[in-house]
C-alpha positions in Angstrom: 119.9 27.8 81.1 123.4 29.0 80.0 123.6 32.8 79.8 120.4 33.2 81.7 120.5 35.9 84.4 118.7 35.9 87.7 117.0 39.1 86.6 115.3 37.2 83.8 113.6 34.9 86.3 110.1 36.1 87.1 109.6 37.4 90.7 107.4 35.1 92.8 106.2 38.0 95.0 106.5 41.7 95.6 109.0 41.1 98.3 111.2 39.1 96.0 111.0 41.7 93.3 111.9 44.5 95.7 114.9 42.4 97.1 116.4 41.7 93.7 115.8 45.0 91.9 116.4 47.4 94.8 118.0 45.9 97.9 120.7 43.8 96.1 121.4 46.6 93.7 122.0 49.1 96.5 124.2 46.7 98.4 126.3 46.1 95.3 126.7 49.8 94.8 127.8 50.3 98.4 130.4 47.4 98.3 131.8 48.6 94.9 132.0 52.2 96.2 133.9 51.1 99.4 136.3 48.9 97.4 137.0 51.8 94.9 137.5 54.3 97.7 139.8 52.3 100.0 141.7 50.2 97.5 144.5 52.7 97.1 144.9 53.1 100.9 144.4 49.5 102.0 147.9 49.3 103.3 147.2 52.3 105.6 144.1 50.5 107.0 146.1 47.3 107.5 148.8 49.2 109.4 146.2 50.9 111.6 144.8 47.5 112.4 148.1 46.4 113.9 148.3 49.7 115.9 144.8 49.1 117.2 144.7 48.3 120.9 142.2 45.6 120.2 144.9 43.6 118.4 147.4 43.7 121.3 146.1 40.5 123.0 147.0 38.5 119.9 149.8 40.7 118.8 152.7 38.3 119.2 150.8 35.5 117.4 150.7 37.5 114.2 154.0 39.4 114.7 156.4 37.3 116.8 159.4 39.5 115.9 160.1 43.2 115.1 160.9 42.1 111.6 157.3 41.0 111.0 156.0 44.3 112.5 158.3 46.4 110.3 157.2 44.5 107.2 153.5 45.3 108.1 154.0 49.0 108.8 156.7 49.7 106.1 154.3 51.3 103.5 152.4 53.2 106.2 155.7 54.7 107.6 156.9 55.6 104.1 153.7 57.5 103.4 154.0 59.5 106.6 157.8 59.8 106.5 158.3 57.7 109.7 161.3 55.5 110.4 159.8 52.0 110.0 162.5 50.3 112.0 162.1 52.5 115.0 158.3 52.4 114.7 158.4 48.6 114.7 160.7 48.5 117.7 158.6 50.9 119.7 155.3 49.2 118.9 156.8 45.8 119.8 158.0 47.1 123.1 154.8 48.9 123.9 152.7 45.8 123.1 154.7 44.0 125.7 154.2 46.7 128.4 150.7 47.9 127.7 149.0 45.4 130.1 150.9 46.9 133.0 149.5 50.4 132.6 146.6 51.5 134.8 144.2 53.2 132.5 142.0 54.3 135.4 144.6 56.8 136.5 144.8 58.4 133.0 142.5 61.2 132.0 141.2 60.3 128.5 140.9 63.2 126.2 137.8 63.5 124.0 138.8 65.0 120.7 135.3 65.0 119.3 133.1 66.3 122.1 133.6 70.0 121.2 132.3 69.4 117.7 128.9 68.0 118.8 125.8 70.2 118.8 125.5 69.5 122.6 127.7 68.7 125.5 126.4 65.1 126.0 129.3 63.5 124.0 131.8 64.0 126.8 129.3 63.1 129.5 128.5 59.8 127.7 132.2 59.1 127.3 132.9 59.7 130.9 130.0 57.5 132.1 131.5 54.6 130.1 134.9 54.9 131.7 136.2 52.6 134.4 139.5 51.3 135.6 139.4 48.0 133.6 141.6 47.4 130.6 138.8 46.0 128.5 137.0 49.4 128.2 140.1 51.4 127.3 141.0 50.1 123.8 140.9 53.1 121.5 143.5 55.2 119.9 142.6 58.1 122.1 143.1 56.1 125.2 146.5 54.9 124.1 147.5 58.4 123.1 146.4 59.6 126.5 148.7 57.0 128.1 151.7 57.9 126.0 151.3 61.7 126.7 150.3 61.3 130.4 152.7 63.2 132.7 152.7 60.4 135.2 154.2 57.8 132.9 156.4 60.2 130.9 156.5 58.0 127.8 156.8 60.7 125.1 160.6 60.4 125.1 160.5 56.6 125.2 157.9 56.2 122.4 158.1 59.4 120.2 157.2 57.6 117.0 154.2 55.9 118.5 153.0 59.3 119.8 153.1 60.6 116.2 151.4 57.5 114.8 148.5 57.7 117.3 148.2 61.4 116.8 147.8 60.7 113.1 145.2 58.0 113.8 143.0 60.3 115.9 143.3 63.2 113.4 142.2 61.3 110.3 138.5 62.0 109.7 136.2 59.0 109.5 133.8 60.7 107.2 133.8 63.7 104.9 131.0 65.4 106.8 133.2 68.2 108.2 134.2 69.1 104.6 130.6 69.0 103.4 129.6 71.1 106.4 132.0 73.8 105.3 130.4 74.1 101.9 127.0 74.2 103.5 128.2 77.0 105.8 129.7 78.9 102.8 126.2 79.0 101.1 124.7 80.5 104.3 127.5 83.0 105.0 128.3 84.3 101.5 125.0 85.3 100.2 124.2 87.5 97.2 124.2 90.6 99.5 127.7 89.7 100.8 129.3 88.9 97.5 131.9 91.7 97.9 133.2 90.3 101.2 137.0 89.9 101.4 138.6 86.5 102.0 139.9 87.2 105.5 136.4 88.3 106.7 134.8 85.4 105.0 137.1 82.9 106.7 136.5 84.5 110.0 132.7 84.3 109.7 132.8 80.7 108.5 135.0 79.7 111.4 132.6 81.4 113.8 129.6 79.7 112.2 131.2 76.2 112.1 132.6 76.4 115.7 129.6 78.2 117.1 129.4 75.8 120.1 132.9 77.0 121.2 132.0 80.6 120.3 128.9 80.6 122.5 131.0 79.5 125.5 133.3 82.6 125.2 132.9 85.6 127.5 131.8 88.4 125.3 132.8 91.1 127.8 136.4 89.9 127.8 136.4 89.7 124.0 135.2 93.3 123.9 137.9 94.4 126.3 140.6 92.6 124.3 139.4 94.2 121.1 139.4 97.6 122.7 143.0 97.2 123.9 144.2 96.0 120.5 142.4 98.7 118.4 143.9 102.2 118.3 140.5 103.6 117.1 138.6 102.2 120.1 141.4 103.1 122.5 141.2 106.8 121.4 137.5 106.9 121.1 135.7 109.2 123.6 133.6 107.4 126.1 
């Protein structure tokens, strides 16, 4: 009937009731949240799509000229203060030449392995590597090619180096920020409320990057501290 909602219809089973009252509601909330969050930065995501290595096989079908490329990346370049004309020219040239690069000779750099709780991230990444082009289609791989000393492409594609550096630096989630607040609660307790800002920042950094901290040579750190401290240097042994 006109004006009747699906919610008004009686559920035929417990599964149907759960699907309509819980599952569909949760999905609607997720979709609405994603649209609200990324609506203001949609042009950035669209620009990253054209920079994505996976788009290169069909690159010239969607962007047959540098003018089409520049129109796509114009807002992105304006936000990050990049010359859009030069960016379009470099991307157009690199899209033509990328199939001639041998990714197997380039050492891909893992920018996320050090932030894992174990060392398995880099091992898993290396196990998946081979010399085929199909398995080297990430921003990190392309940044590795552009900065590789064998190819010496930094001077030829300086704008693309900056773009891919931005791409690998943008966090996918807000977990790292939330982790900082969680660490703050553990470090700055009621008994440490009079701690100065510099000491607090140092302790938080040590706690967040503890995986790196545990790999350091403590004896060398003590020696460096002793050489830099006048009190320790003059202290009797």
